[in-house]
C-alpha positions as MATLAB code, in Angstrom:
seq = 'MGNSGVRRVALASSAGNAVELYDFLLYGTASALVFDKLFFPSFDPWVGTLLAFATFGAGFLARPLGGVVIGHFGDRVGRRSMLVLTLTATGVATALIGLLPTYDSIGVAAPILLVLLRIVQGFFLGGEQGGATLMAVEHAPPGRTAWYGSWTFLGSPLGLLLANGVLAASTAVSGDQFLTWGWRVPFLFSLVLVGVGLYVRLSVEESPEFRAARSERGTVKLPVVEVLRDSWRRVLLGAGVNLGFNMFIFVIATFVVSYGTKQLGLSRSMLLNAGLIGAASQAVAILVFARLSDRIGRLPVMLGGAVFLGLYAFPLFWLLETRSPVLVVLALVIGFTGSAAVFGPMPAYYAELFGTRVRYSGVSLSYQVGAVLGGGLSPLIAVWLLELTPTRSSWPVSVYLVVGAVISVLSVVAIGETLRRVPEGATVR';
ca = [
      36.155   83.715    0.051;
      36.228   86.225   -2.952;
      36.100   89.853   -2.799;
      32.526   89.960   -3.212;
      32.443   87.860    0.265;
      34.833   89.965    1.806;
      33.190   93.080    1.234;
      29.951   91.666    2.341;
      31.918   90.670    5.759;
      33.227   94.298    6.034;
      29.876   95.941    5.165;
      28.474   94.098    8.111;
      30.958   95.042   10.405;
      30.719   98.332    9.137;
      26.913   98.983    9.540;
      26.709   97.263   13.289;
      29.466   99.247   14.434;
      27.795  102.344   13.058;
      24.520  101.218   15.033;
      26.833  100.863   18.128;
      28.598  104.195   17.560;
      25.585  105.978   16.517;
      23.989  104.676   20.497;
      27.473  105.655   22.195;
      28.005  109.085   20.195;
      24.394  110.169   20.593;
      24.813  110.162   24.056;
      27.682  112.268   24.404;
      25.889  115.075   22.021;
      23.341  114.814   24.391;
      25.066  115.438   27.542;
      26.244  118.625   25.616;
      22.672  119.550   24.932;
      20.389  118.831   27.245;
      21.071  116.376   29.762;
      22.390  119.109   32.312;
      19.057  120.546   31.870;
      17.095  117.347   32.008;
      18.964  115.461   34.890;
      20.969  118.091   36.648;
      18.904  120.962   36.597;
      19.732  122.328   40.272;
      23.223  123.302   39.136;
      24.925  126.102   37.665;
      24.989  125.448   34.031;
      28.665  124.506   33.701;
      28.403  122.543   36.888;
      25.315  120.655   35.058;
      27.501  120.263   32.150;
      30.279  118.746   33.866;
      27.922  116.259   35.595;
      26.460  115.405   32.209;
      30.038  114.635   31.114;
      30.700  112.451   34.029;
      27.857  110.056   33.167;
      29.217  110.128   29.713;
      32.657  108.961   31.127;
      30.903  106.089   32.911;
      30.316  104.330   30.088;
      33.646  104.500   29.219;
      34.815  103.124   32.370;
      32.755   99.934   31.825;
      34.050   99.349   28.256;
      37.523   97.421   29.300;
      34.942   94.982   31.491;
      33.225   94.419   28.863;
      36.277   94.296   26.405;
      37.480   91.385   28.700;
      33.909   89.383   29.340;
      32.806   89.591   25.777;
      36.626   88.968   24.104;
      36.835   85.993   26.432;
      33.943   84.440   24.844;
      34.622   85.600   21.499;
      38.089   83.922   21.302;
      36.389   80.481   22.949;
      32.783   80.832   21.338;
      33.144   82.647   18.226;
      33.375   86.547   16.687;
      30.119   86.230   15.161;
      27.584   85.208   18.163;
      29.238   87.990   20.417;
      28.545   90.793   17.817;
      24.624   89.782   17.545;
      24.745   89.635   21.523;
      26.580   93.281   21.731;
      24.430   95.196   18.754;
      21.407   93.703   20.562;
      21.841   94.807   24.149;
      23.482   98.408   23.497;
      20.455   99.156   21.292;
      18.146   98.107   23.805;
      19.890  100.210   26.671;
      19.968  103.108   24.273;
      16.081  102.999   23.567;
      15.520  102.624   27.298;
      17.423  106.286   27.946;
      14.636  107.823   25.535;
      11.896  106.529   27.894;
      13.646  107.921   30.911;
      11.560  110.278   33.239;
      13.544  113.500   34.015;
      14.760  114.859   37.309;
      11.508  117.126   37.547;
       9.381  113.799   37.261;
      11.470  111.344   39.788;
      14.409  113.555   41.498;
      17.550  111.911   41.959;
      16.632  108.311   40.603;
      16.666  109.980   37.282;
      20.484  110.281   37.132;
      21.265  107.306   38.623;
      18.868  105.302   35.845;
      20.842  107.226   33.243;
      23.999  106.488   34.842;
      23.390  102.743   34.720;
      21.847  102.778   31.326;
      24.979  104.274   30.303;
      27.215  101.856   32.042;
      25.551   99.044   30.055;
      25.970  100.832   26.796;
      29.534  100.923   27.618;
      29.962   97.492   28.563;
      28.696   96.053   25.352;
      30.297   98.551   23.375;
      33.676   97.252   25.090;
      33.212   93.946   23.281;
      31.973   95.167   20.008;
      34.694   97.325   18.595;
      37.183   94.282   18.902;
      34.880   91.606   17.160;
      33.638   93.709   14.649;
      37.095   94.735   13.271;
      38.328   91.127   13.641;
      35.611   90.179   11.722;
      36.831   92.553    8.864;
      40.554   91.777    9.069;
      40.329   88.078    9.293;
      38.111   88.018    6.439;
      40.452   90.015    4.109;
      42.892   89.068    1.881;
      46.819   89.970    2.475;
      48.058   93.265    1.538;
      44.301   94.595    1.971;
      43.716   94.026    5.981;
      43.965   97.912    6.562;
      41.376   98.610    3.795;
      38.916   96.183    4.581;
      39.357   96.699    8.615;
      38.889  100.282    8.102;
      35.386   99.890    6.893;
      34.209   98.822   10.300;
      36.009  102.007   11.695;
      33.667  103.937    9.219;
      30.888  103.063   11.590;
      32.121  105.857   13.950;
      31.792  109.070   11.743;
      28.720  107.517   10.071;
      27.350  106.831   13.872;
      28.391  110.309   14.488;
      26.669  111.541   11.022;
      23.397  109.563   12.230;
      23.424  110.853   15.806;
      24.126  114.525   14.688;
      21.477  114.224   11.466;
      19.013  112.661   13.856;
      19.505  115.144   16.482;
      19.230  118.172   13.657;
      16.229  116.825   12.456;
      14.444  116.192   15.622;
      15.631  119.659   16.745;
      13.931  121.258   13.534;
      10.825  119.256   13.906;
      10.327  119.477   17.760;
      11.197  123.265   17.874;
      10.403  124.814   21.286;
       9.455  121.244   22.281;
      12.949  119.702   21.962;
      13.393  119.826   25.762;
      10.070  117.928   26.326;
       9.923  115.495   23.675;
      12.386  116.065   20.664;
      15.376  114.641   22.508;
      13.643  111.424   23.055;
      13.298  110.746   19.102;
      16.891  110.121   18.555;
      17.302  107.515   21.650;
      14.157  105.592   20.429;
      15.140  105.668   16.876;
      18.088  103.013   17.920;
      15.316  100.174   17.852;
      14.940  100.880   13.955;
      18.839  100.679   13.285;
      19.569   97.895   15.433;
      16.716   95.719   13.522;
      18.584   96.757   10.141;
      22.046   95.979   11.721;
      21.137   92.681   12.870;
      19.902   91.542    9.590;
      22.994   92.827    7.902;
      25.241   91.083   10.531;
      23.550   87.744   10.730;
      24.391   87.236    7.191;
      27.758   86.906    7.592;
      30.036   83.738    8.415;
      32.279   83.158   11.380;
      36.110   84.264   11.078;
      37.848   81.870    8.711;
      40.981   82.267   10.707;
      39.158   81.843   14.264;
      37.864   78.386   12.485;
      41.116   77.512   11.468;
      42.810   78.417   14.891;
      40.370   76.239   16.735;
      40.267   73.464   14.440;
      44.396   73.274   14.722;
      44.822   74.113   18.224;
      41.909   74.379   19.938;
      41.076   77.616   22.269;
      42.707   79.034   25.508;
      40.893   78.669   28.482;
      41.744   82.066   29.916;
      42.524   84.233   26.921;
      42.932   87.408   28.831;
      45.322   86.033   31.428;
      47.595   85.094   28.353;
      47.829   88.220   26.681;
      48.560   89.976   30.124;
      51.477   87.214   30.651;
      52.930   87.333   27.326;
      51.934   90.592   25.913;
      51.284   92.995   28.469;
      53.810   95.378   26.507;
      51.793   95.779   23.715;
      48.603   96.012   25.218;
      49.832   99.215   27.267;
      51.588  100.659   24.091;
      48.407   99.877   22.219;
      46.336  101.683   24.601;
      48.872  104.555   24.540;
      48.227  104.783   20.780;
      44.598  105.098   21.446;
      44.583  107.340   24.297;
      45.890  110.319   22.370;
      43.555  109.866   19.466;
      40.528  109.488   21.849;
      41.083  112.485   23.764;
      41.365  114.326   20.635;
      38.233  113.071   18.832;
      35.870  113.073   21.763;
      36.872  116.881   22.425;
      36.010  117.601   19.017;
      32.877  115.482   18.666;
      31.321  116.300   22.146;
      33.286  119.339   24.185;
      33.334  121.307   21.101;
      29.417  121.530   20.879;
      29.225  122.369   24.589;
      31.811  124.858   24.330;
      30.561  126.089   21.128;
      27.151  127.060   22.566;
      27.866  127.926   25.933;
      31.074  130.005   25.445;
      31.094  130.980   22.050;
      27.369  131.793   21.659;
      27.175  129.589   18.454;
      23.994  127.960   17.452;
      23.334  124.264   18.310;
      22.028  123.442   14.889;
      25.249  125.166   13.028;
      27.662  123.241   15.490;
      25.719  119.859   14.546;
      25.855  120.844   10.826;
      29.682  121.558   11.390;
      30.008  117.916   13.166;
      28.336  116.335   10.025;
      30.510  117.810    7.467;
      33.096  116.971    9.780;
      32.447  113.386   10.465;
      31.812  112.937    6.559;
      35.340  114.204    5.797;
      36.688  111.717    8.168;
      34.886  108.858    6.341;
      36.693  109.449    3.272;
      39.838  110.007    4.807;
      39.688  106.768    6.862;
      39.485  104.922    3.552;
      42.440  106.870    2.146;
      44.946  106.588    5.030;
      44.045  102.948    5.448;
      44.714  102.056    1.958;
      47.978  104.046    2.302;
      49.194  101.866    5.310;
      48.733   98.815    3.141;
      51.255  100.349    0.645;
      54.072  101.961    2.744;
      53.308  100.392    6.319;
      51.548  101.276    9.333;
      54.194  103.201   11.203;
      54.548  106.356    8.743;
      50.752  106.978    8.662;
      50.045  106.493   12.036;
      53.053  108.382   13.504;
      52.097  111.241   10.846;
      48.739  111.428   12.363;
      49.683  111.253   15.845;
      52.024  114.149   15.135;
      48.872  116.073   13.833;
      47.033  115.594   16.926;
      49.485  117.571   18.632;
      50.247  120.385   15.931;
      46.541  121.147   15.612;
      45.690  121.142   19.053;
      45.760  125.115   19.267;
      44.665  126.268   15.759;
      41.403  123.882   16.449;
      40.208  126.453   18.920;
      41.897  129.472   16.975;
      39.602  128.678   14.253;
      36.457  128.067   16.532;
      36.783  131.107   18.233;
      36.716  133.381   15.241;
      33.090  132.480   15.485;
      32.948  132.598   11.705;
      30.758  129.623   10.605;
      32.868  129.190    7.520;
      36.001  128.824    9.947;
      34.029  126.892   12.558;
      33.397  124.276    9.756;
      36.932  124.621    8.403;
      38.024  123.719   11.940;
      36.107  120.693   12.255;
      36.664  119.206    8.905;
      40.571  119.641    9.209;
      40.444  118.229   13.007;
      38.191  115.389   11.605;
      40.337  114.424    8.505;
      43.751  114.666    9.975;
      43.083  112.163   13.180;
      41.665  109.656   10.660;
      45.452  108.953    9.687;
      45.792  107.358   13.097;
      42.110  105.953   12.930;
      42.015  104.295    9.815;
      44.534  101.782    9.678;
      44.114  101.033   13.550;
      41.593   97.828   13.162;
      44.362   96.109   11.055;
      47.332   97.556   13.462;
      45.676   95.902   16.835;
      44.936   92.361   15.101;
      48.855   92.226   13.877;
      49.656   93.083   17.834;
      48.156   89.800   18.824;
      47.894   86.019   18.092;
      44.564   84.857   16.718;
      43.657   82.297   19.711;
      43.927   85.566   21.999;
      43.257   88.208   19.517;
      39.878   89.241   20.514;
      40.645   89.826   24.109;
      43.964   91.435   23.533;
      42.319   93.794   20.877;
      39.649   94.581   22.927;
      41.597   95.151   26.159;
      43.942   97.403   24.699;
      41.800   99.316   22.345;
      39.417  100.120   25.208;
      41.949  100.819   28.174;
      43.083  103.528   25.623;
      39.648  104.638   24.914;
      38.764  105.105   28.663;
      41.929  106.987   29.428;
      41.477  109.220   26.589;
      37.857  109.469   25.530;
      35.947  108.836   28.469;
      37.557  111.378   30.439;
      38.368  114.173   28.147;
      35.201  115.887   27.829;
      35.133  116.088   31.785;
      38.694  116.978   31.990;
      38.417  119.395   29.219;
      35.296  121.431   31.182;
      37.291  121.058   34.390;
      40.278  122.729   32.703;
      38.009  125.651   30.985;
      37.000  126.257   34.519;
      40.718  126.973   35.785;
      41.042  130.258   34.269;
      39.104  133.261   35.061;
      37.910  133.991   31.090;
      37.398  130.221   30.496;
      40.375  130.333   27.977;
      40.725  127.375   25.752;
      44.555  127.252   26.086;
      44.605  124.554   29.032;
      42.515  122.377   26.651;
      45.093  122.312   23.828;
      47.678  121.572   26.338;
      45.946  119.046   27.569;
      45.593  117.475   23.743;
      49.267  118.164   23.294;
      50.441  115.903   26.112;
      47.869  113.074   24.963;
      49.384  113.353   21.244;
      52.693  113.136   22.971;
      51.815  109.878   24.597;
      50.410  108.314   21.031;
      53.536  109.306   19.242;
      55.946  107.641   21.900;
      53.523  104.512   21.629;
      53.670  104.424   18.115;
      57.295  104.710   18.002;
      57.729  102.043   20.301;
      55.705   99.430   18.447;
      57.188  100.023   15.377;
      55.985   98.591   11.973;
      53.525   96.229   12.276;
      52.607   95.297    8.804;
      54.521   92.348    8.127;
      54.822   91.122   11.417;
      53.269   87.961   12.422;
      52.295   87.766   16.122;
      53.371   84.594   18.262;
      50.027   81.872   17.528;
      49.014   83.864   14.624;
      47.632   81.884   11.559;
      50.055   82.777    8.622;
      48.193   83.270    5.227;
];
């Protein structure tokens, strides 16, 4: 496949992943801004926020299961068909959230339905990310796997840009009616994005590595069993790498919005706009760090990023607590940009840990376990830690981020360099 074909595949993976992450991250921002009022209104504001973030975490709990189930069929049937399924199902679940009655209308059934739809979102996202990254990495030419693979993870900052951008626009248009109907618009808008994502995704071919492996050696009957039997150590260490990153990124992308509005008295629009600028900076940094890892190796780039996550845990909140709009934006820009050193090389990094015939299952399981333990729990734990001190001081949250960063550092070091490693069962190009 020529460079134009590889770029088309990478763009399709990025577009589809952006739609999926829009759906998933939109929920996180809404948890910080509105769900406590609409679905848990009878509680103290901070308790309502805690419960809203608990429903946010419910989606993460479903992600490893989705990774195993969708990964199984991705390794047996193919990457492309599973990605069409995950994109459609996640988009429909998101739109249904936008149609939900609130607690005032149907009582306790409202938060129950919200949690169920969040679990559906998480299940299918768990199968999406591994497949999307593999489509890009397995189409990429040697020496540029991280570069093209990173286009997929552009979907994360682009999804956050879309989510915060549409929320900001809806806030401006609906004004005082935001809690009445304005919050629903971004969720319903997901159907438009799904249509665009499907149009792009259906235009690409199946992974050539998967086709070659299936033709030469057939498929594995139970891929996840083989992964856990032969590669359990890499699954756990890969989860450790993602754990610290996810803790950091979901604190900065979701908890900071809640902390900034409720504790620091910052405006919702200012924090959303700061998040937009931060996400844009991360998109650029993802490409830069991914390309750098193709040149000098995954280890130095990702290790440097993991160290940054720990070093920046305290300065992040020091800058936020100045309440200066310029320094708040700077805090998020630095955080999003520095974390990209871990995030950018990840698609190629995880693909290099597992052989082709079990790669979808291995990548999905390892990545999603780290996402659950890190991102799924981090906003909830951060709110709880904030409540531990009488003045709701941020230092326990910073300590929590340092612990996550240490786990990532140790995991990256234990795995070592993966750039020129050929996992057992892999197709050598």
